[in-house]
C-alpha distance (Angstrom), angle and dihedral (degrees) to the residues before:
residue distance angle dihedral
M1 . . .
I2 3.79 . .
K3 3.79 121.5 .
Y4 3.81 129.0 -174.7
L5 3.81 108.3 -132.1
D6 3.82 102.5 -164.3
D7 3.81 86.6 -128.9
Y8 3.77 136.2 98.3
I9 3.79 145.4 -147.7
E10 3.78 115.8 -136.3
L11 3.80 120.0 -150.5
E12 3.78 126.3 -175.3
G13 3.78 116.7 -142.6
I14 3.78 123.4 -139.4
S15 3.83 86.0 -101.1
G16 3.81 91.1 63.3
N17 3.82 92.1 -109.9
F18 3.80 116.0 134.5
Y19 3.80 124.4 -137.0
Q20 3.81 124.1 -164.3
F21 3.81 113.1 -152.1
E22 3.83 116.7 -157.1
L23 3.77 104.8 -126.7
Y24 3.80 130.9 -131.3
S25 3.78 129.3 176.6
F26 3.76 115.6 -140.6
N27 3.75 142.2 179.9
I28 3.78 108.8 -174.1
D29 3.77 139.0 140.4
D30 3.78 94.6 -153.9
F31 3.80 128.1 46.2
S32 3.81 93.8 -147.6
D33 3.84 87.8 87.4
L34 3.82 87.8 67.7
N35 3.81 91.2 63.0
S36 3.82 89.8 69.0
L37 3.83 91.0 65.0
F38 3.79 92.2 69.3
E39 3.77 141.2 63.9
E40 3.79 120.7 -132.0
D41 3.82 110.6 -77.7
D42 3.83 95.2 14.5
C43 3.81 104.4 153.3
G44 3.76 131.0 -156.6
V45 3.75 154.5 107.7
Y46 3.80 117.9 -85.0
I47 3.78 136.6 -166.5
F48 3.79 136.7 -163.4
T49 3.79 117.9 -149.9
K50 3.77 142.2 168.7
Q51 3.76 124.0 -141.8
N52 3.80 109.7 -127.3
K53 3.80 129.0 -149.3
Y54 3.83 90.4 -89.8
G55 3.81 92.8 58.1
K56 3.82 92.5 -108.3
Y57 3.78 124.8 121.9
D58 3.80 121.6 -111.1
L59 3.81 109.1 -146.3
I60 3.79 110.7 -125.8
Y61 3.81 108.4 164.7
C62 3.81 140.1 -4.3
G63 3.80 123.7 -167.1
E64 3.78 143.1 152.8
S65 3.77 138.0 -139.8
T66 3.77 140.0 -178.9
D67 3.83 88.7 -152.1
L68 3.80 112.0 36.5
S69 3.82 91.8 174.2
T70 3.82 89.9 75.9
R71 3.82 102.7 23.6
F72 3.78 99.1 95.6
Y73 3.79 98.8 52.6
K74 3.83 104.4 110.5
H75 3.82 92.2 -13.5
H76 3.81 109.7 -159.2
R77 3.85 94.0 -129.2
E78 3.81 98.6 36.7
D79 3.81 93.5 113.1
C80 3.81 93.1 53.1
I81 3.81 93.4 44.7
L82 3.82 92.2 51.0
R83 3.81 92.1 42.9
K84 3.84 89.0 55.2
K85 3.83 86.9 52.1
A86 3.79 98.5 -121.9
D87 3.78 109.2 -167.2
Y88 3.81 101.6 173.2
F89 3.77 132.2 59.2
G90 3.80 124.3 -165.5
I91 3.79 131.0 -167.5
F92 3.80 130.6 -163.6
Y93 3.80 110.0 -168.9
C94 3.78 116.2 -146.3
D95 3.77 142.4 150.5
R96 3.81 116.7 -69.6
T97 3.84 89.7 -116.5
E98 3.83 90.6 60.1
T99 3.81 104.1 46.1
K100 3.81 98.5 91.0
D101 3.82 94.1 42.9
I102 3.81 93.3 49.6
E103 3.81 92.3 46.2
K104 3.83 89.7 51.1
D105 3.82 91.5 46.5
I106 3.81 89.9 56.1
L107 3.82 96.9 40.2
D108 3.80 91.2 50.2
K109 3.81 88.9 60.7
Y110 3.81 105.1 36.5
D111 3.79 137.0 45.0
F112 3.81 111.2 -131.6
L113 3.80 114.0 -163.5
C114 3.83 96.8 -131.3
N115 3.81 101.4 35.9
T116 3.77 117.4 100.0
L117 3.83 99.2 -175.1
N118 3.82 126.8 68.9
N119 3.83 92.9 7.7
């Protein structure tokens, strides 16, 4: 089940730019449910997190896509993200020309548990 929370997580990139990710809670066994949140050609940067016992968010994965409506079908890091028990999903919508730069800006500053690049 995926639920919009009317809340956000704000991350600052290494550049000093801030990005507000719309926040969803989720409890799913299969990422394909996430595809239904998006229209064809929706673009953005997304994160998976887990709220820890201190109320903070552990950063699990950061990615980008120029078509979020198909991105989560057989996601290449789905196993790791589920194994780390992600329970929140965030999305920062942006122009398709910005997705890779924003993802890099964030990954250059933070270590996400399931990312292998830029950490």
